C-alpha positions as CSV (number, residue, x, y, z in Angstrom):
1,M,153.5,3.3,130.4
2,K,156.3,1.3,132.2
3,M,159.9,2.6,131.9
4,Y,162.9,0.4,132.1
5,K,166.6,1.5,132.3
6,V,168.8,-0.6,130.2
7,S,172.4,-0.4,129.1
8,L,172.8,-0.7,125.3
9,L,176.1,-2.9,125.8
10,A,174.2,-5.1,128.1
11,L,171.5,-5.6,125.3
12,L,174.0,-6.3,122.6
13,S,175.2,-9.1,124.9
14,I,171.9,-10.2,125.8
15,S,171.0,-10.5,122.0
16,I,173.5,-13.3,121.6
17,L,171.3,-15.4,124.0
18,S,168.0,-14.6,121.8
19,L,168.9,-16.4,118.7
20,N,165.9,-18.7,118.9
21,S,163.5,-15.9,119.9
22,C,160.3,-16.1,117.8
23,K,157.7,-13.3,117.2
24,K,155.9,-12.2,120.4
25,D,152.5,-10.3,120.5
26,T,152.5,-9.7,124.3
27,I,154.4,-7.0,126.1
28,T,155.5,-9.4,128.7
29,E,158.3,-10.5,126.2
30,S,159.2,-6.9,125.2
31,P,162.2,-6.8,127.4
32,K,163.8,-9.7,125.5
33,A,162.7,-8.5,122.1
34,T,164.4,-5.0,122.5
35,A,167.7,-6.8,123.0
36,I,167.8,-8.3,119.5
37,D,168.0,-5.2,117.3
38,N,170.3,-2.7,119.4
39,S,173.2,-3.7,117.0
40,S,171.4,-1.3,114.6
41,I,172.0,1.5,116.9
42,F,175.6,0.5,117.7
43,A,176.5,0.3,113.9
44,E,174.8,3.7,113.1
45,A,176.7,5.3,115.8
46,T,179.9,3.7,114.6
47,F,179.7,4.9,111.1
48,N,178.5,8.1,111.9
49,N,181.4,8.7,114.2
50,I,183.8,7.7,111.3
51,G,182.0,10.0,108.9
52,N,182.4,13.0,111.3
53,I,186.0,12.2,111.7
54,T,186.8,12.1,107.9
55,T,184.7,15.1,107.0
56,Q,186.4,17.2,109.8
57,A,190.0,16.0,108.9
58,L,189.3,16.8,105.1
59,S,188.1,20.1,105.9
60,T,190.9,21.0,108.3
61,G,193.5,19.8,106.0
62,K,192.2,21.6,102.9
63,G,194.9,24.0,101.3
64,M,197.2,23.4,104.3
65,L,199.6,20.8,103.2
66,K,201.7,19.8,100.3
67,S,201.9,16.2,99.2
68,R,203.0,13.8,101.9
69,Q,203.3,16.4,104.6
70,T,201.6,15.4,107.9
71,F,200.0,17.1,110.7
72,K,198.8,16.0,114.2
73,S,195.0,16.3,114.9
74,F,193.8,18.9,117.3
75,E,191.6,16.0,118.7
76,T,194.7,13.9,119.9
77,T,198.4,13.9,119.6
78,C,198.6,10.1,118.2
79,M,196.4,10.7,115.3
80,T,198.4,11.8,112.0
81,I,196.7,13.0,108.8
82,S,198.8,13.0,105.5
83,F,197.8,13.6,101.9
84,D,199.0,12.3,98.7
85,L,198.3,14.9,96.0
86,T,200.1,13.1,93.2
87,S,197.7,10.2,93.2
88,S,194.6,10.0,91.0
89,P,192.0,10.4,92.9
90,L,193.8,12.1,95.7
91,K,194.1,10.5,99.1
92,M,194.2,11.2,102.7
93,N,195.3,8.8,105.3
94,I,194.2,9.2,108.9
95,D,196.7,7.2,110.9
96,F,196.1,6.1,114.5
97,G,199.2,4.1,114.7
98,N,199.6,0.4,115.5
99,T,198.5,0.7,119.2
100,N,195.5,2.0,120.7
101,C,195.2,5.9,120.3
102,L,192.8,7.3,122.9
103,G,190.8,10.2,121.5
104,S,189.4,13.1,123.4
105,D,185.9,11.3,123.0
106,G,187.1,8.6,125.1
107,I,187.2,6.0,122.1
108,N,190.4,4.0,121.6
109,R,191.4,3.8,117.7
110,R,194.2,2.2,115.9
111,G,194.9,1.6,112.3
112,K,194.1,3.8,109.3
113,I,191.1,5.5,107.7
114,I,191.8,6.0,103.9
115,V,190.0,8.7,102.0
116,S,189.9,9.1,98.2
117,Y,188.5,12.3,96.8
118,S,188.7,14.6,93.9
119,S,190.3,18.1,94.1
120,G,186.9,20.0,94.4
121,F,185.6,17.6,97.0
122,A,183.2,20.1,98.4
123,D,181.8,20.6,94.7
124,S,178.4,19.3,93.6
125,L,178.5,15.6,92.6
126,A,182.0,15.3,93.9
127,V,182.5,11.9,95.5
128,I,184.5,10.9,98.7
129,T,185.2,7.3,99.3
130,T,186.5,5.9,102.7
131,T,187.8,2.5,103.4
132,F,189.8,1.0,106.3
133,D,193.2,-0.5,106.8
134,N,193.2,-2.7,109.8
135,F,191.2,-0.1,111.6
136,Y,189.9,-0.7,115.1
137,M,187.4,1.2,117.5
138,N,187.7,0.0,121.0
139,D,189.4,-3.2,119.9
140,N,186.5,-3.9,117.4
141,Q,187.4,-4.1,113.8
142,I,185.7,-1.9,111.3
143,T,185.4,-3.0,107.7
144,G,183.4,-1.7,104.6
145,T,183.3,1.4,102.3
146,M,181.7,4.6,103.0
147,T,180.8,7.0,100.0
148,I,179.8,10.4,100.2
149,T,178.4,12.3,97.2
150,N,177.9,16.0,97.5
151,K,174.6,17.3,96.1
152,G,175.1,21.0,96.2
153,R,172.0,22.8,97.8
154,N,168.7,21.5,98.1
155,Q,165.3,23.5,97.5
156,A,165.8,25.0,100.9
157,G,169.2,26.3,99.9
158,H,171.0,24.0,102.4
159,L,174.1,22.0,101.5
160,N,173.4,18.3,101.4
161,R,175.2,15.1,100.6
162,D,174.2,11.4,100.1
163,I,175.9,8.8,102.4
164,R,176.1,5.2,101.5
165,V,177.7,2.6,103.4
166,T,178.3,-0.8,101.8
167,S,179.5,-4.2,103.2
168,G,180.1,-2.6,106.5
169,S,180.8,-4.9,109.4
170,I,181.9,-4.5,113.1
171,I,183.8,-7.4,114.1
172,F,183.9,-7.6,118.1
173,A,186.9,-8.4,120.0
174,N,187.2,-11.8,121.9
175,N,185.1,-13.6,119.3
176,A,181.9,-11.9,120.6
177,G,180.3,-11.7,117.2
178,T,179.9,-9.6,114.1
179,I,177.4,-6.9,113.1
180,T,176.9,-6.3,109.5
181,Y,175.6,-3.0,108.3
182,Q,174.6,-1.1,105.1
183,A,173.1,2.3,105.0
184,T,171.6,5.0,102.4
185,Q,171.2,8.3,103.9
186,N,171.0,12.0,103.2
187,N,172.8,14.5,105.2
188,E,171.5,18.2,105.2
189,L,173.5,20.9,106.7
190,I,171.0,23.4,108.4
191,E,173.2,25.4,110.7
192,G,176.9,26.5,110.5
193,D,177.3,27.0,106.7
194,N,178.3,30.5,107.2
195,T,181.3,29.9,109.5
196,L,184.5,28.0,109.0
197,A,184.0,26.1,112.4
198,F,183.1,22.6,112.2
199,S,181.6,22.7,115.9
200,D,178.7,24.8,115.2
201,N,177.3,22.7,112.2
202,V,173.9,21.1,112.7
203,Y,172.6,18.3,110.4
204,L,169.4,16.5,109.6
205,I,169.6,13.0,108.5
206,T,167.2,10.8,106.7
207,G,167.3,7.4,105.1
208,S,167.3,3.8,106.0
209,S,169.5,0.8,107.0
210,S,169.9,-2.9,107.3
211,G,172.1,-5.6,108.5
212,T,172.4,-8.5,110.8
213,A,172.7,-8.3,114.6
214,L,175.2,-9.9,116.9
215,N,173.0,-13.0,117.0
216,G,172.8,-13.4,113.2
217,Q,169.2,-12.0,113.2
218,E,168.4,-9.6,110.3
219,F,167.0,-6.2,110.9
220,S,166.1,-3.1,108.8
221,A,165.5,0.5,110.0
222,V,164.0,3.6,108.6
223,I,164.2,7.2,109.9
224,T,160.6,8.4,110.2
225,T,161.6,11.7,111.9
226,A,164.8,13.3,110.6
227,L,167.7,12.9,113.1
228,K,169.3,16.0,114.4
229,A,173.1,15.9,114.7
230,K,175.0,18.8,116.5
231,M,178.7,18.6,116.0
232,N,179.3,19.8,119.4
233,C,177.2,16.7,120.8
234,P,178.5,13.1,120.4
235,H,174.8,11.8,120.1
236,Y,171.9,12.6,117.9
237,V,169.6,15.2,119.9
238,S,166.4,14.4,118.5
239,G,164.6,12.2,115.8
240,I,162.8,8.9,115.6
241,V,163.8,5.5,113.9
242,E,161.6,2.7,113.3
243,I,163.7,-0.6,113.7
244,N,162.3,-3.8,112.3
245,P,164.0,-7.1,113.6
246,A,163.0,-10.0,111.5
247,G,160.0,-11.9,113.0
248,E,159.4,-9.4,115.6
249,L,157.3,-6.3,116.7
250,V,158.5,-2.9,115.3
251,H,160.7,-1.1,117.8
252,T,160.6,2.7,117.9
253,L,163.7,4.5,118.8
254,D,163.3,8.0,120.0
255,Y,166.5,10.2,120.6
256,G,164.5,13.0,122.4
257,T,163.5,16.6,122.0
258,G,166.8,18.4,121.6
259,D,168.9,17.9,124.7
260,C,172.5,16.8,124.4
261,D,172.5,13.6,126.5
262,N,173.4,9.9,126.0
263,L,169.8,8.6,126.5
264,A,167.3,7.5,124.2
265,T,164.0,5.5,124.4
266,I,162.8,2.2,122.7
267,T,159.2,1.5,122.6
268,V,157.8,-2.0,121.8
269,G,154.3,-2.9,122.2
270,G,153.4,0.0,124.4
271,V,156.5,-0.8,126.8
272,S,159.3,1.8,126.7
273,F,162.9,1.3,127.7
274,T,165.4,4.2,128.3
275,I,168.8,3.1,127.0
276,T,172.3,4.5,127.3
277,L,173.7,5.2,123.8
278,P,177.4,4.0,122.9
279,F,180.1,6.4,122.6
């Protein structure tokens, strides 16, 4: 099996040039084919990152503040969190300011993440809705709505929640293109339920997504082996996703066997590429 080392951001750029690609049945064309649907990986990582920020901020601020008080995030000094406890539903604003705010994860953010929720946001069937106000990550604008519905405990006794992204988009800087994205997933807490710390939480994620890549080509994706997310690691540590670019061979994305690193493998037609994950 041949192995290629490819930068994901390079693939995203190359994908713009692949607009007129048709279905290829020979592995000689696989390097070009894998460039087309890497927008799926970038979008998944982007909205997963936002979900982690909002969940952590809401959990950290719970019971700590009176209405309209603010506090600075322990992640970075330029991110301010405030609550409006007089509105219905309640609201939390995560404000990164009007200029880029560099987080400890190396990502520049600006603008606001707005979270609406009920007082018992951790209760079963409680709904948390996230929207954006001129919000940017590394100068790329993020739009759309993320809805989290708490489902209580499943048959295994684990807390779990459904996560839906609708009308999501990543508008790249310098007119480099737009990724559209929607997803329906379940997020199951399998470790860390018995502690107050967020960093020791471990989740299993299942579900599917779809959208359009930078070159305008449609894609869909389904998680065939649950993705494992450890909150002390910025990337998924294991799990498999089948990505289906319109008119092309299925791409199998493998996040590995549990190590915390920024590498994953895409396999198309028997040829595998090692890619560097975003963020």
